[in-house]
N, C-alpha and C positions, 0 to 999 in steps of 0.2 A: 503494499501500499504505500501511495507515495502523496506527501502532501505539498499544497502549494504555498506560497507565501501570504497569497491573498487570508489563508486558513487564521493569522493572527491580526486580521482585520475585521473580517466577517462576523456580525453576530449571528447566534444560535441558541438554542433552548438548552444545548448542554454544557454552556456556559455555567449557569444557574445551578446545576447541577452538580459539576466539579468543584463550584467554588464551595458550595454545601460540604461534600466529599471533606474537603481538605480541612476546611474547619472542625469536622465530625474526628477526623485524624488527630488533630491540636486538643481537642475535648474527653479524649476516648482514657484516659486516665480517672478521670471525674466518675464515668459508670459505674465501676466497681465500690464505689463508697457512699451511692447513691440508697443502697438498701439499708445504709446504716442509719438516716435520717428516718427511717419510717416503723412509727412506733409498731410494738409488739408486745403481747405479754411475757413478763420478764424479764423484759430490756429497757437500761436505763437510759431515759432522754432528757432529763435535766443533768445541767453539767455547771454549777454554780462558778464556783474557780475560772469555767470557761469566760462566763459572763462577769465574772469581775476583770478578770485580765483584760478583756475586749474593752471594757470601759476605761481602766490606762490608757490605753492603746489609743482611743478615741481622746483621751485629755490631748495626749501627746501630739496626736496627730493635729488634732483643733491649733495647737501651741505654735507646732512647725508651720502649718499650711498660713499662717497669718502672720507671722511672721516672714516665712519667704514672698508673699505678699505684699507687704510692707518694704521689705528692702531690694525682692528682684524687680519690680514693678518701675521703678525711678532707675535704677540700674540698666534697668533693658534698653530704655529709653535713650539715656543717654550716650549708650554705646553703639546706638543705630545711628544718632543724628549728628554727634561730633567725632573725628579723628584727631589721635593722638598719641602720641608716642609710644610705644609700648602697649599698645592695645589688642593686637593678637596674645602676645604672654601672659596680659592680666586675664584675659576670659579665659587661656586653657587653665590656668590654676582656680580660677572660681569653678571650672565642671568639673577638677580634679575630686570632688569629693564624692558627685552624682556615679564616678563608675569607679571609686573605691568601698570596699564592705566597711557599713557602717561600725563593725565593730571597732575596726582600727581607730576611730575614734573614740568611742566609747571605753578600751583601755587607757588612751590617753587621757581620759578625762578621771577615770577612776585613780591613775595613778598621780595625775597634778593634783587633784584635791586637798590628800592628806599633806601634801607636801605645804601645804598654807599654812597648818596647825588643825590636830584635831581629824578625826575621822568623819566623814561629811554625812550630816545628817538627812533624811528623807526628802526634803524639800531641794536639797543639792544634785540627789540623786535624780530627779524631776527634772532639775535645771539640764543638768547634764543630758536629759533623754533627751528635750526638745530642741537645744542645741545639736547634738548630733544630725538628728532628722531635718534640724533649720537646714543644716550645711548642704544637704542633698536636696531643699526644696526650692533655693533660693536658685541655683545654676536653672533649673528647667521652667522656672519663671522669668527667670533673666532674657534665657534664649527665646522664648515664646514672647514676650513683650518685643521683643529684638526683631525678630521675624514680622507681627504685627506691625511694628512701625514701619518696616523696610516697605509695607505696603500701601504707605500714606504716597499719595503725590508730591511732587517737585511744587505744582501750584499751589495745592492746599497749604504745605509749610509756607512759603512764599506770603499767602493770602495771609495765616495768622500772625508771620514774622512784620505784617504790614501794619496791621490792626493793634499789638500791641506789643511787638519785639521777641526778643528770645523766650519769654516768661512765658509768654501765650502759645508761641509754639510749642514749647517744653509739656504745658497743662494739654492741651489740645492732643497730642499726642499720646497721654499719657491719658487719657479719657477713650482712643478711639485703640489702646492697648489693653484698655482692664478687664472688656471680659474675657478675652482670652487667658491675659494673666489669671483671671480668677478660677478658670478652669485647670490651667494647669499646676497652681496650689492648691485645687481639691482632688486631683489627681494624684499629684505628690503626698497627699495627705492620706489618702485610700492606699497606696504603695507602702506608708510606714506600718498598716495595721499587719502588715505580712514577716515584720520585717522582727526575725528574736534576738537581734544581738545586742542592742543596748540597753533594754531590758533585760535578759539572761546576765551580765557584765554590772550594770548597774544597781540591781537589784527592784527592778519595778515589775512585778507582776503583768505581764502581757501574754493576749490570746496566743500566739504565735510562739512563745516559750513555753505554757503551759504544751498547747500540742507536740513539742521535741522534747518535753518531761515524759510526756505521758509515753511517746513509744520507743527513744532512747533510755532513758533511764528506768522507765518501771515497767516496759515491757508489754505494753498492754495494746497491741496493734488495736485492737476493736475500736477501745474508746479513742487513740488517737483518731481514728478515720472517721467517729462521729463529732470529734470538735474538727476535725480538716471541715469537714459536711458542713456546718453550722457555721462557722466562721466563713467558709468561701459564699454562700448562701446568702450571710451578712452584708460583705463584702461587694457582691453580686447586687443587692438590693441599692447599694449608695450608690455603684460605679452604672448602671442602668441609664440613668436617667443623665448621666456625664455624657455616655459613647451614643445616645440619641440624639442630643444636643451636639457633640463635635461632628457626628456623622451626615446630620440637615443641615448644618450653620456652616463649617469653615471644610468639607472633604472640598469645594472648590480651591481654596485659597490652600491648602496643605497638600494636594496631589498634582498639582496644575501648578508648572512655573509661571510667577506674575510678572509682566513688568516694571520693575523696580522703578519710581522716576526719582524717588530720593536722592540725594547724595551728601553724605557726610560733611558738616560742615567745620571747618576748621576756625571757629569763633573762640580768639584765645581764652578769654574770661569760661565759658562753656566746659572749654576740652581740659583746661585745668582742673576745673571739679568735677568734670566727671571720672578723670586719672586720679583723683584725689578719694574719689569718692569708690573706689574700685579698689585701691588698697589699702583705707579706712577698714570694706568690711573682710576683705581678705585678714587683715592682722588681729581684729578682733574675733573674724570665725575661729583660724587655726591657733591663734596663739597658744591658747588652753591644750586641747589634745597635743600639739606639736612639742611643746614646753615638759608634757607630759612623757613624753615618748623619749625626748632627748633626757631627761633627767637621770632616768638609771645609768646612761652609758656615762654622763658625766660625773654618777656617783663610782667607776669605777677603780678613781685614784685611791675610794676609802677602802680600810680593812678589808667590809664585806664586801665590797664591787672585785679586790682582789683574789678572795677567796672562788665566791662566783665565776670569776673569768681566766682561774689557774685550775678550776673542775675539780676544786672539793665539796661541790653541789651535785648530785646526781643528775644533772645534765645528757639528756640522752637524746635529747630531738633534734642534736644539731648535724648530725651522721644522716639524717635522715630528710635534712632540708631538699639534698638532691633531686631523690627521688619524687617530694612533695612537688618541687618545682616541674618536673618531670612530668606529671601527674597533672599538674594545673595547664603546662601546655594543651594535654593530650585532649583533657575533659574540653577547653576552650575550642582548641580545632576542632575538634567532633560534634560541639552543639552548634556550632556557627557553622560548617557544613549542612548538617541538617535543618537549622533552622532557615539559611538561607536559602537552602534548593526546595522548602516549603513557601518561603515568599515568590522568589520567582517565579514559582510553578503557580502561584494564588494568580501574582499579576498576568500572567499569560493566561488563566480562564478567563481572570475578567475584562480584563483587554481594554476597551475604551469604553464600555455599558457604566451610564451614570448611576443608575440603582445597584448595581452591585459594587460599584465602588464605592457609594455611600454606605452601603451594607458591610462591605469587606471593611471599611473605618470603624467603625464603628462597633462593629465586632472585635476588633483587634484591640479597641480601648478596653473594652472588657475583658478580655483575655488574659490583657498584662497585669490588668489586679488581681487575678484569682493568688492565693497563698501559694509559694514555692514549695511547700508539703501535701500540696492537693497531688500535682503529678507525681511524687516521691512516694506516698503513700500508695496512690492508685495503681504504680507501676509495681509495687513491692508487692500488691494481692496478687497482680497476673503473676507476677515471675514464680507467687507459691503454688501456682495452678499450673504453672509449666512443665514438660515433660524432664526427666532427667538428662535426657540427651540434650535437650536445651540447655543445660547449666552455662556450658562457656560462653554464650552470648547473654543471658537474663542472667545472671549472676557477675557479671564481671563489670570494665570500664565501659562497655558499650552502652549498657544500661544508664547509665550516667550520663553520658552525651546524648542519649533519646530524649531523657527528661527534660535534661538543659536544655535541646534544640525544640522541642513542643513547648516549655514553656517561654519561651524568648522568642517565638519565630514571629510573632505581632510585630518585632521591632524591624525585623525584614519584610513584612509585609509592608508596612508603609514605604519604608523606600524605595521597595520594586514597584509598588503601586505608583508611587511618584516618578520615578525616572521612568517608568510605562507609559505614563500619561505625558510626558515632557519630550519622548520623541516622537518625530515627523511622521504621519502616516503616511505622507506622499513617499517615502523611501520602498518602505512593502509596496505600494504602487506600483513605482517605476519599476522595481525588481519582478514583479508579477507579470507585466508590463512587457520585460524583456527576457521573459521567462529562465527568470536565474533558478536555480533547484533550491530548493525551500535547506538543506543542510549548508549548503555554499551560502546561503546569505545569511545565516544565522551565524555561521562561523565566522565570516566577513564584515559583516555589517550590523548585526543587532547583536551580536555579543560582546565585541569588543565596546561597542556603544553603552552596554549594562555592565560591563566589567569595574569600572571606578565606585559605582554606585553600591555593585555586589561585593565589595572588597572592604568599602564601607559599614557595609551591613556584617559581615562576617566579624570585622574587628569590632565594631559594637557586643553582638551577643556575645564574643570571645571576654571583651573587658567586663562584662555581665556575668558570663556564666563562671569568670574566675573568683568574683566578689562573693560568688552566693555560698552559703552555708549549709541551710535546710537540706536540701538536695542532695549534696553530696553525703551530708551527713547521715542520711537516712539509706541513700542507697551505693557507697561505696564500695567496695572490694574490702577486705581485710589488710590493712598491712597498704593501702593503699590510697594517700588522703591526698587532697589538694593543699597549696599553702595556706591559703586561709581557712581550712578545716585545723590547718598541723597549727594553726594559732590560736584557734579558740579550743582544742583541746588541753593544750601543753601550756593555756594562761593562767591556769589556777596553780599549778605546781613547779614550773620551772620559773630563775631566776627571772625578777625583772628586769636585767641589761640582754638577756635572750631574748623574751619577747617584746621587747623594744626592737630590738636589731633585726628581727624576721619581717614587723610592723614595716617598718625603714627600709627594707629592702624589698617589698611588696609594693611601697611608694612609688620609690625612685624605677620599677621596674613601670607600672603602670605609667608614669608622668612620661617613659619613652615611648609607649605604647600611644598613648593619645598624641603625642606631637606625629606620628605616621599618622594618627588619624585626621589631623588638622592638614597634613600635606595632603590626602585622597581629599577630606572636604571641599578646599579651596580648588583641588581639579575642579569639581563639579559646581562650581560657581557660572 
């Protein structure tokens, strides 16, 4: 059977069915857990510890979302309107916490506060949790506001400047970007509900931490599955309205390249304010966790530090760091390949169908909000039912890559849908007119065109997969942890300088990978 190039552009009923199948595959791990949510005689249906944890998580999410909106909105507008020295580097540093495991910043917080005097009371722990989650919320709101501001035409900004100067233009741009920024802040808050790291480290009972405790500490898979379903339903009830609004109002803006007319201004006063604002936010945001990570290394000169450094403490994690780094790369690469492959397949099935593009965007927003433990525990149930001959695949690293790829596939889906929508349909029509074979067209035209976008999707999924703790903790083969899981596992028993060194090494590697991502993103402009 031969395909024509026109099959990439022609409408058809098969597109809707194929799109549904792809999203069904992504949601497959949830189905084995649904029966746990069905009440039956003798089955426990209430879980008060989970609801208490969800209440704490909602408070943390609310605080992080509020801070992210208040800080991220004006910063995003300033970075979009004004050109200043070091802009790319500062934005990259702001984006770094979004791609880092939140537990690293929580470890820094827990290490820094005692050095300020005394053990931290619960209110300091709560403030630390809000701070850690706000570090990831601010960049998401910032880049959303910047993208919305870049959609303002140059004539609109010129009119605002004529009416009231730079202040009026800035206020008008903030109003224009307010709604997308609010949605980004809400989305970031929902994503924090499924993050167990800060709660575990800072001693704040959260719903995600309760699930990990039930599965990994109490070995109660049934209770963990039930808690996971309840948390997923709670998250979906909050994310469904957000997904609907994003799909119906912002799909044309997100998935199609806009002819931006605004150019960044070189106004001396405003560009100075923009640069100082970014530097101030970075300093206030990172000084506490980074000081907590650096303090144990500076203490090596003390007697206790020398003892730890010379190996008088039973430090067994350092020889395993090489294997953990290899596993991290393997999990990241596998998840990136699986997630990116599903994303480009979805884009090919959706094509240029407006309704399917809106539906796909809404589904992607809803799926990305699911707790990581949902896919992990669901796949764990499926693995237990697999025959013995499948243990090589079902109980190895492959299942970790599959779980991470399915959970993060929405990231690749949005990038692939946007890249597909930006591609000129005339290329396909001309190729079909001249009889270019389908395989030749994909290999020489469409494939190279999509390659930078797919490379960016693979890199982002890899970074996010590397930062995942829940999935790797629940599914990794014995003795095959990732670097993030190794840090999470030894942080309570290893010396502080060991944990701090591991955290800073991970931070450095992520910074290098982020610089590669910025280079790829620059090619997509």
